[in-house]
C-alpha positions as a Markdown table, in Angstrom:
| # | Residue | x | y | z |
|---|---|---|---|---|
| 1 | Met | -3.4 | -70.9 | 51.3 |
| 2 | Gln | -6.7 | -71.2 | 53.2 |
| 3 | Ile | -8.1 | -74.6 | 53.7 |
| 4 | Thr | -11.8 | -75.1 | 54.7 |
| 5 | Ile | -13.3 | -78.5 | 55.5 |
| 6 | Thr | -17.0 | -79.3 | 55.7 |
| 7 | Ala | -18.2 | -82.6 | 57.2 |
| 8 | Arg | -21.7 | -83.8 | 56.3 |
| 9 | His | -23.5 | -86.6 | 58.2 |
| 10 | Phe | -20.6 | -87.4 | 60.5 |
| 11 | Glu | -18.4 | -85.7 | 63.1 |
| 12 | Leu | -15.1 | -84.4 | 61.8 |
| 13 | Thr | -12.2 | -85.7 | 63.9 |
| 14 | Lys | -8.9 | -84.1 | 64.5 |
| 15 | Ala | -7.1 | -86.9 | 62.7 |
| 16 | Ile | -9.1 | -86.4 | 59.5 |
| 17 | Arg | -8.6 | -82.6 | 59.7 |
| 18 | Thr | -4.8 | -82.9 | 60.0 |
| 19 | Tyr | -4.8 | -85.5 | 57.2 |
| 20 | Val | -6.7 | -83.2 | 54.9 |
| 21 | Glu | -4.5 | -80.2 | 55.7 |
| 22 | Asp | -1.3 | -82.1 | 55.1 |
| 23 | Ala | -2.6 | -83.5 | 51.9 |
| 24 | Cys | -3.6 | -80.1 | 50.7 |
| 25 | Glu | -0.2 | -78.6 | 51.6 |
| 26 | Lys | 1.4 | -81.0 | 49.1 |
| 27 | Leu | -0.4 | -79.2 | 46.3 |
| 28 | Thr | 1.7 | -76.1 | 46.8 |
| 29 | Arg | 4.7 | -78.1 | 45.6 |
| 30 | Tyr | 3.2 | -78.1 | 42.1 |
| 31 | Phe | 1.6 | -74.7 | 42.0 |
| 32 | Asp | 2.3 | -71.9 | 44.6 |
| 33 | Gln | -0.5 | -69.5 | 43.5 |
| 34 | Ile | -3.3 | -71.4 | 45.3 |
| 35 | Ile | -5.6 | -69.0 | 47.2 |
| 36 | Asn | -8.0 | -71.4 | 48.9 |
| 37 | Val | -9.1 | -75.1 | 49.0 |
| 38 | His | -12.5 | -76.2 | 50.1 |
| 39 | Met | -13.1 | -79.8 | 50.9 |
| 40 | Thr | -16.6 | -81.3 | 51.5 |
| 41 | Leu | -16.5 | -84.7 | 53.2 |
| 42 | Thr | -19.8 | -86.6 | 53.0 |
| 43 | Leu | -20.9 | -89.9 | 54.5 |
| 44 | Glu | -23.9 | -91.5 | 52.6 |
| 45 | Asn | -25.0 | -95.1 | 53.0 |
| 46 | Ser | -21.5 | -96.3 | 54.0 |
| 47 | Arg | -20.0 | -94.5 | 51.1 |
| 48 | Asn | -17.5 | -91.7 | 51.6 |
| 49 | Ile | -17.7 | -88.9 | 49.1 |
| 50 | Val | -15.1 | -86.1 | 48.9 |
| 51 | Asp | -15.8 | -83.0 | 46.8 |
| 52 | Met | -12.8 | -80.7 | 46.5 |
| 53 | Ser | -12.6 | -77.3 | 44.9 |
| 54 | Leu | -9.5 | -75.3 | 44.5 |
| 55 | His | -9.3 | -71.6 | 43.7 |
| 56 | Ala | -6.0 | -70.3 | 42.2 |
| 57 | Ala | -5.2 | -67.0 | 40.5 |
| 58 | Arg | -7.7 | -66.9 | 37.6 |
| 59 | Phe | -8.5 | -70.6 | 37.8 |
| 60 | Asn | -11.1 | -72.8 | 39.6 |
| 61 | Leu | -10.5 | -76.6 | 39.7 |
| 62 | Gln | -12.9 | -79.3 | 40.9 |
| 63 | Ser | -12.3 | -82.9 | 42.0 |
| 64 | Gln | -14.5 | -85.6 | 43.3 |
| 65 | Ala | -13.9 | -89.1 | 44.7 |
| 66 | Thr | -16.0 | -91.9 | 46.2 |
| 67 | Gln | -14.6 | -94.8 | 48.3 |
| 68 | Met | -15.6 | -97.0 | 51.1 |
| 69 | Asp | -12.9 | -95.5 | 53.3 |
| 70 | Met | -12.7 | -91.8 | 54.0 |
| 71 | Tyr | -8.9 | -91.7 | 53.8 |
| 72 | Leu | -8.8 | -93.5 | 50.5 |
| 73 | Ala | -11.5 | -91.0 | 49.1 |
| 74 | Ile | -9.3 | -88.1 | 50.3 |
| 75 | Asp | -6.2 | -89.6 | 48.7 |
| 76 | Glu | -8.1 | -90.1 | 45.4 |
| 77 | Ala | -9.5 | -86.6 | 45.4 |
| 78 | Ile | -6.0 | -85.2 | 46.1 |
| 79 | Glu | -4.5 | -87.3 | 43.3 |
| 80 | Asn | -7.1 | -86.0 | 40.8 |
| 81 | Met | -6.4 | -82.5 | 41.9 |
| 82 | Glu | -2.6 | -82.9 | 41.6 |
| 83 | Ala | -3.1 | -84.0 | 38.0 |
| 84 | Gln | -5.2 | -81.0 | 37.3 |
| 85 | Val | -2.7 | -78.6 | 39.0 |
| 86 | Lys | 0.2 | -80.1 | 37.1 |
| 87 | Lys | -1.6 | -79.6 | 33.9 |
| 88 | Leu | -2.5 | -76.1 | 34.8 |
| 89 | Lys | 1.1 | -75.3 | 35.8 |
| 90 | Asp | 2.3 | -76.7 | 32.4 |
| 91 | Lys | -0.3 | -74.6 | 30.6 |
| 92 | Val | 0.7 | -71.4 | 32.5 |
| 93 | Thr | 4.4 | -71.8 | 32.1 |
| 94 | Asp | 4.1 | -72.9 | 28.5 |
| 95 | His | 2.0 | -69.8 | 27.8 |
| 96 | Gln | 4.6 | -67.6 | 29.5 |
| 97 | Lys | 7.4 | -69.1 | 27.6 |
| 98 | Arg | 5.5 | -68.7 | 24.3 |
| 99 | Ser | 4.8 | -65.0 | 25.0 |
| 100 | Leu | 8.4 | -64.5 | 26.0 |
| 101 | Lys | 9.6 | -66.2 | 22.8 |
| 102 | Lys | 7.3 | -64.0 | 20.7 |
| 103 | Asp | 8.7 | -60.9 | 22.4 |
| 104 | Thr | 12.3 | -61.9 | 21.7 |
| 105 | Asp | 11.5 | -62.9 | 18.1 |
| 106 | Phe | 9.9 | -59.5 | 17.6 |
| 107 | Ala | 13.0 | -57.8 | 19.0 |
| 108 | Tyr | 15.3 | -59.9 | 16.8 |
| 109 | Ala | 13.1 | -59.1 | 13.8 |
| 110 | Asn | 13.3 | -55.3 | 14.6 |
| 111 | Leu | 17.1 | -55.6 | 14.9 |
| 112 | Tyr | 17.3 | -57.4 | 11.6 |
| 113 | Glu | 15.1 | -54.8 | 9.9 |
| 114 | Ser | 17.2 | -52.0 | 11.3 |
| 115 | Asn | 20.3 | -53.6 | 10.1 |
| 116 | Gln | 18.8 | -54.0 | 6.7 |
| 117 | Asp | 18.1 | -50.3 | 6.6 |
| 118 | Ala | 21.7 | -49.5 | 7.2 |
| 119 | Lys | 24.3 | -50.2 | 4.5 |
| 120 | Ala | 24.1 | -54.0 | 3.9 |
| 121 | Lys | 27.5 | -55.7 | 4.1 |
| 122 | Lys | 28.0 | -58.9 | 2.2 |
| 123 | Val | 30.4 | -61.7 | 3.1 |
| 124 | Val | 32.6 | -62.0 | 0.1 |
| 125 | Arg | 34.6 | -65.1 | 1.1 |
| 126 | Thr | 34.7 | -67.5 | 4.0 |
| 127 | Lys | 37.9 | -69.4 | 4.6 |
| 128 | Arg | 38.1 | -72.2 | 7.2 |
| 129 | Ile | 41.6 | -72.9 | 8.6 |
| 130 | Ile | 42.7 | -75.8 | 10.7 |
| 131 | Ala | 45.3 | -74.3 | 13.0 |
| 132 | Lys | 48.4 | -76.4 | 13.3 |
| 133 | Ile | 50.2 | -76.7 | 16.7 |
| 134 | Leu | 53.5 | -74.9 | 16.3 |
| 135 | Ser | 55.9 | -72.9 | 18.4 |
| 136 | Val | 56.3 | -69.2 | 17.4 |
| 137 | Asn | 59.7 | -69.8 | 15.7 |
| 138 | Glu | 58.3 | -72.8 | 13.7 |
| 139 | Ala | 55.3 | -70.6 | 12.7 |
| 140 | Met | 57.6 | -67.8 | 11.5 |
| 141 | Asp | 59.7 | -70.2 | 9.4 |
| 142 | Lys | 56.6 | -71.8 | 7.9 |
| 143 | Phe | 55.1 | -68.3 | 7.3 |
| 144 | Ala | 58.2 | -67.1 | 5.5 |
| 145 | Glu | 57.6 | -69.9 | 2.9 |
| 146 | Leu | 54.1 | -68.9 | 2.2 |
| 147 | Asp | 52.9 | -65.9 | 0.2 |
| 148 | Glu | 50.1 | -64.8 | 2.5 |
| 149 | Glu | 49.4 | -61.7 | 4.6 |
| 150 | Tyr | 48.8 | -63.6 | 7.8 |
| 151 | Phe | 49.3 | -67.1 | 9.3 |
| 152 | Ile | 47.1 | -68.6 | 11.9 |
| 153 | Phe | 48.4 | -71.3 | 14.3 |
| 154 | Arg | 47.9 | -72.8 | 17.7 |
| 155 | Asn | 50.8 | -71.8 | 20.1 |
| 156 | Val | 52.4 | -74.8 | 21.8 |
| 157 | Glu | 53.3 | -72.8 | 25.0 |
| 158 | Ser | 49.8 | -71.2 | 25.6 |
| 159 | Asp | 47.6 | -73.7 | 23.6 |
| 160 | Lys | 45.7 | -70.7 | 22.2 |
| 161 | Ile | 45.2 | -69.5 | 18.6 |
| 162 | Asn | 47.8 | -66.9 | 17.5 |
| 163 | Val | 48.1 | -64.9 | 14.3 |
| 164 | Leu | 51.3 | -63.8 | 12.6 |
| 165 | Val | 51.0 | -60.8 | 10.3 |
| 166 | Lys | 53.7 | -59.6 | 8.0 |
| 167 | Lys | 54.8 | -56.0 | 8.8 |
| 168 | Asn | 57.5 | -56.0 | 6.1 |
| 169 | Asn | 59.9 | -58.7 | 4.7 |
| 170 | Asp | 61.9 | -58.9 | 8.0 |
| 171 | His | 59.4 | -58.1 | 10.7 |
| 172 | Tyr | 56.2 | -59.9 | 11.9 |
| 173 | Asn | 53.5 | -58.9 | 14.3 |
| 174 | Leu | 52.3 | -61.7 | 16.7 |
| 175 | Ile | 48.6 | -61.4 | 17.8 |
| 176 | Glu | 47.7 | -63.3 | 20.9 |
| 177 | Pro | 44.3 | -63.4 | 22.5 |
């Protein structure tokens, strides 16, 4: 970021120059695409006027402040510029998020349309099961009492969901994740 300072009707001191440069560097915290900042410091009839212009990528921002003290005028101009830069950054990031969201929505829409073109499968039945906490032997005993093809339970030893499937009347398959 390039900082230029112009003093009108008074001599620019080293202290004011460093104060302005430090204050302008704070703006990069909010927006890092700042190209240059031009500050015009004017002394007119014991009033201090600060005109600040900031050029960022594709944006130009202006700020002005008038105070009795030069340092207060600089602070006020920087505060006004910070508010504008924050608003600009929100605008830019919101625009980028919105365009990114539109792209992903379009991709999901295309995916949905391509799935519609293929053979559409329908969900016939949804069954919600509360898995009981059992050991494998307890689950096999309970499963023998039921007339189902599978039995879902939470294994006591592994604390994970397991599935018992009947292979035939005497044998079971245990499926563990």
